C-alpha positions as CSV (number, residue, x, y, z in Angstrom):
1,M,31.4,-120.1,10.7
2,Q,29.5,-117.9,8.3
3,T,30.7,-114.3,8.1
4,I,31.0,-111.3,5.7
5,E,34.3,-109.6,4.9
6,S,35.3,-106.5,3.0
7,N,36.2,-106.7,-0.7
8,N,34.4,-109.9,-1.2
9,E,31.6,-111.1,-3.6
10,Y,28.7,-113.3,-2.4
11,Y,26.4,-115.0,-4.9
12,N,23.3,-117.0,-4.1
13,E,24.2,-117.4,-0.4
14,T,21.9,-117.5,2.7
15,F,23.0,-115.7,5.8
16,N,21.1,-117.0,8.8
17,K,21.2,-115.3,12.3
18,L,24.5,-113.5,11.4
19,E,25.4,-110.8,13.9
20,L,27.6,-107.9,12.7
21,N,26.7,-105.0,14.9
22,D,28.9,-101.8,14.7
23,E,31.1,-103.3,12.0
24,T,32.5,-101.5,8.9
25,L,32.5,-103.4,5.7
26,T,33.7,-101.9,2.4
27,Q,33.1,-102.9,-1.3
28,C,31.1,-106.0,-0.6
29,E,28.8,-107.3,-3.4
30,F,25.8,-109.5,-2.7
31,E,23.7,-110.9,-5.6
32,E,20.7,-113.1,-5.1
33,C,21.5,-113.5,-1.4
34,E,19.1,-114.0,1.5
35,F,19.5,-112.6,5.0
36,I,17.3,-114.2,7.7
37,D,17.2,-113.1,11.3
38,C,20.4,-111.2,11.0
39,H,21.6,-108.3,13.2
40,F,23.4,-105.4,11.4
41,S,22.5,-102.6,13.8
42,S,24.8,-99.6,13.4
43,T,26.9,-101.5,10.8
44,E,28.3,-99.6,7.8
45,F,28.3,-101.0,4.4
46,R,30.4,-98.6,2.3
47,S,30.5,-98.7,-1.5
48,S,28.8,-102.1,-1.5
49,K,26.1,-103.6,-3.8
50,F,22.9,-105.4,-3.1
51,I,21.3,-106.9,-6.2
52,N,18.2,-109.1,-6.1
53,C,18.5,-109.8,-2.3
54,T,15.9,-110.5,0.4
55,F,16.1,-109.5,4.1
56,T,13.7,-111.2,6.4
57,R,13.2,-110.4,10.2
58,C,16.5,-108.5,10.3
59,N,17.5,-105.7,12.6
60,L,19.0,-103.0,10.4
61,S,18.5,-100.1,12.7
62,L,21.0,-97.2,12.2
63,L,22.5,-99.0,9.2
64,K,24.9,-96.8,7.3
65,I,25.1,-97.2,3.6
66,P,27.4,-94.5,2.1
67,F,27.9,-94.9,-1.7
68,S,26.2,-98.4,-1.7
69,K,23.8,-99.5,-4.4
70,F,20.4,-101.3,-4.0
71,N,18.5,-102.9,-6.9
72,E,15.6,-105.3,-6.6
73,V,15.9,-105.6,-2.9
74,V,13.0,-106.9,-0.7
75,F,12.7,-106.3,3.1
76,N,10.2,-108.3,5.0
77,A,9.4,-107.7,8.7
78,C,12.6,-105.8,9.3
79,K,13.5,-103.2,11.9
80,M,15.1,-100.3,10.1
81,V,15.0,-97.3,12.4
82,G,17.0,-94.2,11.5
83,I,18.4,-95.1,8.1
84,D,19.5,-92.3,5.9
85,W,18.7,-93.6,2.4
86,T,20.1,-90.4,0.8
87,R,23.7,-91.6,1.6
88,A,23.3,-94.5,-0.9
89,E,24.2,-94.2,-4.5
90,W,21.1,-94.1,-6.8
91,P,21.6,-94.2,-10.6
92,T,20.4,-91.1,-12.4
93,Y,19.6,-93.0,-15.6
94,R,17.2,-95.5,-13.9
95,V,14.4,-94.2,-11.6
96,D,13.0,-97.6,-10.5
97,A,15.3,-99.4,-8.1
98,E,12.5,-101.9,-7.4
99,L,12.7,-101.6,-3.6
100,K,10.0,-103.4,-1.6
101,F,9.3,-103.1,2.1
102,T,6.6,-105.2,3.8
103,Q,5.7,-105.0,7.5
104,C,8.9,-103.0,8.3
105,I,9.6,-100.4,10.9
106,L,11.1,-97.5,9.0
107,T,10.8,-94.8,11.7
108,D,13.1,-91.7,11.5
109,A,14.3,-92.6,8.0
110,S,15.2,-90.1,5.3
111,F,14.3,-90.3,1.6
112,F,14.9,-86.6,1.2
113,G,15.3,-85.5,-2.5
114,L,15.4,-89.1,-3.8
115,T,13.9,-90.2,-7.1
116,L,12.4,-93.7,-6.4
117,H,9.6,-94.5,-8.8
118,S,7.4,-97.6,-8.1
119,L,8.6,-97.9,-4.5
120,T,6.6,-100.4,-2.6
121,L,5.7,-99.9,1.1
122,S,3.1,-102.2,2.6
123,E,2.0,-102.4,6.2
124,C,5.0,-100.4,7.3
125,K,5.4,-98.0,10.2
126,L,6.8,-94.7,8.8
127,H,6.7,-92.3,11.7
128,D,8.8,-89.1,11.3
129,V,10.0,-90.2,7.8
130,D,11.3,-87.4,5.5
131,F,9.9,-87.6,2.0
132,R,10.5,-83.9,1.1
133,D,11.7,-82.9,-2.4
134,G,11.4,-86.6,-3.5
135,D,9.9,-88.1,-6.5
136,F,7.9,-91.3,-5.8
137,T,5.7,-91.4,-8.9
138,E,3.7,-94.6,-9.4
139,S,4.6,-95.9,-5.9
140,T,2.4,-98.2,-3.8
141,L,2.3,-97.0,-0.2
142,T,-0.6,-99.0,1.2
143,Y,-1.7,-100.0,4.7
144,C,1.1,-97.8,6.2
145,D,1.2,-95.4,9.2
146,F,2.7,-92.1,8.1
147,D,2.4,-90.4,11.5
148,R,4.4,-87.1,11.4
149,A,5.9,-88.0,8.0
150,Q,7.0,-84.9,6.1
151,F,5.9,-84.2,2.5
152,M,6.8,-81.0,0.8
153,R,7.5,-80.4,-2.9
154,T,7.1,-84.2,-3.2
155,N,6.0,-85.8,-6.4
156,L,3.3,-88.3,-5.5
157,Q,1.6,-88.6,-8.9
158,N,-0.3,-91.8,-9.3
159,V,0.8,-93.0,-5.8
160,D,-1.6,-95.5,-4.1
161,F,-2.1,-94.6,-0.4
162,T,-5.1,-96.9,-0.1
163,E,-5.8,-97.9,3.6
164,S,-2.8,-95.8,4.8
165,T,-3.3,-93.6,7.8
166,N,-2.0,-90.3,9.2
167,V,-1.2,-88.9,5.7
168,F,-1.0,-85.2,6.3
169,L,0.2,-83.2,3.3
170,N,-0.6,-79.9,1.7
171,V,-2.1,-80.6,-1.8
172,L,-0.8,-77.2,-3.0
173,E,2.8,-77.9,-2.0
174,N,2.9,-81.5,-3.4
175,R,2.1,-83.1,-6.7
176,V,-0.8,-85.5,-6.1
177,T,-2.5,-85.9,-9.5
178,G,-3.8,-89.4,-9.9
179,A,-3.0,-90.4,-6.3
180,K,-5.4,-92.7,-4.4
181,F,-6.4,-92.1,-0.8
182,S,-9.0,-93.9,1.4
183,R,-12.1,-91.7,1.9
184,Y,-11.5,-90.8,5.5
185,E,-7.8,-89.9,4.9
186,A,-8.8,-87.7,2.0
187,L,-10.6,-85.5,4.4
188,N,-7.3,-84.7,6.0
189,L,-6.1,-83.2,2.6
190,L,-8.9,-80.7,2.7
191,E,-7.7,-79.4,6.1
192,S,-4.5,-78.1,4.3
193,L,-6.8,-76.0,2.1
194,G,-8.6,-74.5,5.1
195,I,-11.8,-76.1,4.1
196,E,-14.3,-76.9,6.9
197,L,-16.6,-79.9,6.4
198,V,-20.0,-80.0,7.9
199,D,-22.6,-82.8,8.0
């Protein structure tokens, strides 16, 4: 039976419908692995590495990732509620971890203070996500729902928000030079300046 154990390395393996809820795993290394329809709800991956891996239709809600590293990881149609991404270990010398999320539910996540250039979020639900004090320069955040997401002192230079909705941020408290917004959403940015639009 397929399983994952602490202090093991896994290379080019496919994990299908694996259930490891509420488990604690330490110092695992996954390289070029694929996770399909897996359930890791409330599981803790401590001091582990995920390199060039793909997660598809997985339940990763409340996943704990203290001191773990992610590089070139893709998440497709995953449920990822309540993950604190600040607990992971992000290299200071490299600002692009090449993380990609497509059609994922990332509600109640925290990216507070992280530097993640070229982050890709497409068609994701990002309700109540904390982006404060982060640097997401050159990121692609398209077709997403940012309802109640928090932006403050956030570097959003050259970020593409095309077709994303509910993007409410104060343009004076965030760096938005070169950022792209859909026309209707751009009107919300003027509200933060106290500007009233009339027809």
